[in-house]
C-alpha positions as CSV (number, residue, x, y, z in Angstrom):
1,M,57.1,108.1,130.8
2,R,60.8,106.8,131.5
3,Q,62.3,109.9,129.9
4,A,60.2,111.9,132.3
5,I,61.5,110.3,134.9
6,G,64.8,110.5,134.0
7,T,64.6,114.2,133.7
8,L,63.0,114.4,137.0
9,G,65.8,112.5,138.5
10,L,68.4,114.6,136.7
11,T,66.4,117.9,138.2
12,L,66.6,116.3,141.5
13,V,70.2,115.6,141.4
14,V,71.2,119.0,140.1
15,A,69.0,120.6,142.8
16,A,70.9,118.6,145.5
17,V,73.9,119.4,144.3
18,I,73.4,123.2,144.2
19,Q,71.7,123.1,147.7
20,A,74.6,121.5,149.1
21,A,77.2,123.8,147.4
22,V,75.5,126.8,148.9
23,P,75.9,126.1,152.5
24,A,79.4,124.6,151.5
25,R,80.5,128.2,150.0
26,A,78.6,129.8,153.1
27,V,80.5,127.9,155.6
28,A,83.8,128.3,153.8
29,F,83.2,132.1,153.6
30,E,82.2,131.8,157.4
31,A,85.1,130.0,158.6
32,Q,87.5,132.4,156.6
33,T,86.2,135.4,158.3
34,E,86.1,133.6,161.5
35,S,89.8,132.5,161.1
36,E,90.8,136.4,161.5
37,L,90.1,136.6,165.2
38,L,90.3,132.7,165.8
39,N,93.8,132.2,165.0
40,S,95.0,135.3,166.7
41,T,93.0,134.7,170.1
42,L,94.2,131.2,170.1
43,W,97.8,132.3,169.6
44,T,97.4,134.7,172.3
45,Q,95.7,132.4,174.6
46,S,97.6,129.3,174.3
47,S,101.2,129.9,172.5
48,V,104.5,129.7,174.1
49,E,105.3,131.9,171.5
50,F,103.1,134.8,172.9
51,K,104.1,134.3,176.6
52,G,108.0,134.1,175.7
53,N,107.4,137.3,173.6
54,S,105.6,138.9,176.5
55,L,108.3,137.9,179.1
56,A,111.0,138.9,177.0
57,I,109.9,142.5,176.3
58,Y,109.2,143.0,180.2
59,K,112.5,141.5,181.1
60,L,114.0,144.0,178.5
61,A,112.1,146.8,180.0
62,G,113.2,146.2,183.4
63,L,116.9,146.3,182.4
64,M,116.3,149.5,180.5
65,L,114.7,151.0,183.6
66,D,117.7,150.9,185.4
67,Q,119.5,153.2,183.0
68,A,116.3,155.2,183.1
69,L,116.8,155.7,186.7
70,A,120.6,156.6,186.5
71,D,120.2,159.0,183.7
72,K,118.2,162.0,184.9
73,T,118.1,163.5,181.3
74,W,116.1,160.0,180.2
75,T,112.5,160.7,179.2
76,A,110.1,158.7,177.1
77,A,107.5,161.4,176.5
78,P,109.5,163.8,174.5
79,D,106.2,165.5,173.1
80,E,104.7,165.9,176.5
81,Q,107.6,166.2,179.1
82,A,108.4,170.1,179.5
83,S,111.8,171.6,180.1
84,G,113.4,171.1,183.7
85,F,112.1,167.7,184.1
86,E,115.2,166.1,185.2
87,G,114.7,166.8,188.8
88,K,111.2,165.2,189.2
89,P,110.5,162.0,190.2
90,P,110.4,158.8,187.9
91,A,107.3,157.3,186.7
92,V,106.4,154.5,184.2
93,I,103.0,154.4,182.1
94,L,101.6,151.3,181.1
95,D,98.2,150.7,179.1
96,V,95.9,148.1,180.5
97,D,94.0,146.0,178.2
98,E,96.3,143.6,176.5
99,T,99.4,145.1,178.2
100,V,98.6,144.3,181.8
101,L,95.6,142.7,181.9
102,D,94.7,140.0,179.4
103,N,91.1,140.0,177.9
104,S,91.5,137.2,175.4
105,A,88.4,135.5,176.9
106,Y,86.4,138.2,175.6
107,Q,87.9,137.6,172.3
108,A,87.0,134.1,172.3
109,W,83.7,134.7,173.2
110,L,83.4,136.9,170.2
111,V,84.7,134.0,168.1
112,K,82.1,131.4,169.5
113,T,79.3,133.7,169.4
114,G,80.1,135.1,166.0
115,K,79.4,138.5,167.5
116,S,81.5,141.9,166.8
117,F,82.9,144.0,169.7
118,S,80.1,146.2,171.6
119,S,80.3,148.4,174.4
120,K,76.9,146.6,175.4
121,T,78.9,143.2,175.9
122,W,82.6,144.8,177.0
123,G,81.2,146.4,179.9
124,P,79.5,143.4,181.4
125,F,82.9,141.3,180.9
126,V,85.0,144.3,182.4
127,R,82.6,144.1,185.4
128,A,83.0,140.4,185.7
129,E,86.4,141.2,186.5
130,I,88.0,138.1,185.1
131,S,90.8,139.1,183.0
132,G,94.1,137.7,183.8
133,P,97.7,139.2,183.7
134,V,99.6,139.6,180.8
135,P,102.9,137.4,181.2
136,G,105.7,139.3,182.8
137,S,103.8,142.6,183.5
138,L,103.1,141.8,187.3
139,Q,106.8,141.3,187.8
140,F,108.0,144.2,186.2
141,I,105.4,146.6,187.9
142,E,106.4,145.1,191.5
143,D,110.3,145.6,190.7
144,A,109.4,149.2,189.3
145,V,107.7,150.1,192.7
146,G,110.4,148.7,194.6
147,K,112.9,151.0,193.0
148,G,110.8,153.9,193.8
149,V,109.0,154.6,190.3
150,K,105.5,155.7,190.3
151,V,103.2,153.3,188.2
152,F,100.1,155.0,186.3
153,Y,97.7,152.9,184.3
154,V,96.4,154.7,181.5
155,T,93.6,153.3,179.7
156,N,90.8,153.9,177.1
157,R,88.5,151.9,179.2
158,K,85.6,154.6,179.9
159,A,85.4,156.1,183.2
160,P,82.2,154.0,184.6
161,L,84.3,151.2,184.3
162,E,87.0,152.4,186.8
163,D,85.8,150.6,189.7
164,A,85.9,147.5,188.0
165,T,89.2,147.8,186.6
166,R,90.7,148.5,189.7
167,N,89.3,145.6,191.1
168,N,90.6,143.3,188.7
169,L,94.0,144.7,189.1
170,K,94.0,144.7,193.0
171,A,92.8,140.8,192.8
172,L,95.6,140.0,190.5
173,G,98.2,141.6,192.8
174,Y,99.1,144.7,191.1
175,P,100.3,147.7,192.9
176,I,98.3,150.9,192.7
177,D,98.9,153.9,194.7
178,D,96.2,155.3,196.0
179,S,97.9,158.6,197.5
180,E,97.0,160.4,193.8
181,D,94.9,159.1,190.8
182,T,97.3,156.7,189.1
183,V,94.5,154.8,187.0
184,L,93.5,157.3,184.2
185,M,90.4,156.5,182.5
186,R,89.1,157.8,179.4
187,G,86.6,160.6,180.1
188,E,87.4,160.7,183.4
189,I,87.5,164.4,183.4
190,E,86.4,166.6,180.3
191,A,89.7,166.9,179.0
192,W,90.3,162.9,178.7
193,K,87.4,162.3,176.6
194,S,89.5,161.5,173.7
195,S,91.1,158.3,172.8
196,K,94.3,159.9,172.1
197,K,96.3,159.5,175.2
198,G,98.8,162.5,174.8
199,V,96.7,164.8,177.3
200,R,97.0,162.2,180.1
201,R,100.6,161.9,179.6
202,A,101.1,165.6,179.6
203,H,99.1,165.5,182.8
204,I,101.4,163.0,184.4
205,A,104.6,164.8,182.9
206,Q,103.7,167.8,184.9
207,N,104.9,166.3,188.0
208,Y,107.2,163.2,186.8
209,R,109.9,162.4,184.4
210,I,108.3,159.6,182.4
211,A,110.9,157.1,182.3
212,M,108.8,154.5,180.0
213,L,106.0,153.6,178.0
214,I,104.4,150.2,177.6
215,G,101.5,149.3,175.4
216,D,100.0,147.1,172.8
217,N,98.9,149.8,170.4
218,F,100.6,152.6,168.6
219,G,98.5,155.1,170.5
220,D,100.0,154.2,173.6
221,F,103.1,156.4,172.5
222,V,102.0,158.8,170.1
223,D,98.5,160.5,169.2
224,G,99.1,160.0,165.4
225,Y,98.0,156.4,165.4
226,K,95.0,157.1,163.2
227,G,96.8,157.8,160.2
228,S,97.5,155.8,157.0
229,P,99.7,152.7,157.3
230,A,102.4,155.1,155.4
231,E,101.8,157.8,157.9
232,R,102.1,155.4,160.9
233,Q,105.3,154.0,159.4
234,A,106.8,157.5,159.0
235,I,106.2,158.4,162.7
236,M,107.5,154.8,163.8
237,T,110.8,155.7,161.9
238,K,110.8,158.9,163.2
239,H,111.1,157.6,166.8
240,L,113.5,154.6,166.0
241,D,115.6,155.1,169.0
242,M,112.7,155.0,171.4
243,W,111.8,151.4,170.6
244,G,113.3,148.9,172.9
245,T,115.0,151.5,175.1
246,R,111.9,153.6,176.5
247,W,108.8,152.2,174.5
248,F,108.0,148.6,174.8
249,V,105.2,146.9,172.6
250,I,103.3,143.7,173.6
251,A,102.2,141.6,170.6
252,N,98.3,142.4,170.1
253,P,97.4,140.4,166.8
254,M,93.8,140.5,168.0
255,Y,92.8,144.1,167.5
256,G,94.2,147.5,167.4
257,S,94.9,150.4,165.0
258,W,97.0,148.5,163.0
259,E,93.9,146.7,161.8
260,S,91.6,149.6,161.3
261,A,94.5,151.8,159.4
262,H,93.9,149.6,156.2
263,F,90.2,151.0,155.9
264,G,90.9,154.7,157.1
265,H,89.8,153.6,160.7
266,D,86.1,153.8,159.4
267,W,84.2,150.8,161.2
268,K,80.9,152.3,159.5
269,L,82.0,150.5,156.6
270,P,80.5,147.3,155.6
271,S,82.6,144.4,156.9
272,E,82.9,142.8,153.3
273,Q,84.3,145.9,152.2
274,R,86.6,146.5,155.4
275,R,88.0,142.8,154.6
276,Q,88.8,143.2,150.9
277,M,90.4,146.6,151.8
278,K,92.7,144.7,154.1
279,H,93.1,141.9,151.6
280,D,94.1,144.7,149.0
281,A,96.7,146.0,151.4
282,M,98.6,142.9,151.5
283,E,101.8,142.2,149.4
284,T,101.4,139.0,147.8
285,W,103.5,136.2,146.2
286,A,102.6,135.9,142.3
287,G,102.5,132.2,142.6
288,P,104.4,129.3,140.9
């Protein structure tokens, strides 16, 4: 009887240990997965480092804009700007999300609810019109308009979200020139259905000298952003003289083609496989 009780007690102890260990591993994995977006969103929302970086980029862009206006041969869109552009009025093109409007509240909601990006939740967030300003963007745009520069917002938000996007921008004080369409949405016309922005840049280049591009994603500058990491690096190196003079990147560690490049931009892959492919892409210290 005593032996039976002892065996039963040992069994219960082992079962309790196993039961406790399984949730611990699950919680550890969940925390590890969550941290990918948790840390990047927290950094974007609260760090002085992000704010300082964004302010510095926009201040540098403002300084370079003066040079761009003085040099009629200056263009930030060599692939879209046709010959004879020197006499055209200057324009700057800015992306919207994480370049002008800060949507980190949506990313924080994803973290706290454990959900992933979906157009079914992104649309309602945009229509809530609660995005804030990215530091430095409003001052830069106001200064550019004051110098006679046409400002275009070229975004991959889809066309049905244009009214909400315009409302949000205007509520924050961003100037929008209504003398022509200066907020170019994805799919606004048939030719603009692609997420690649080259067609829209070319549309602007027909009537303007594009002096500057500002964005947070490689696709805000080139259409080859969906290549492999090596292909993206080659394109970046090809245009080295553009960075910090005509092209300006706002840091966005929360999402972007930089991430999906490591799993072939295939979001249909299982999340565990995508995560493993990102792990495998890192250059790792061998340890002590």
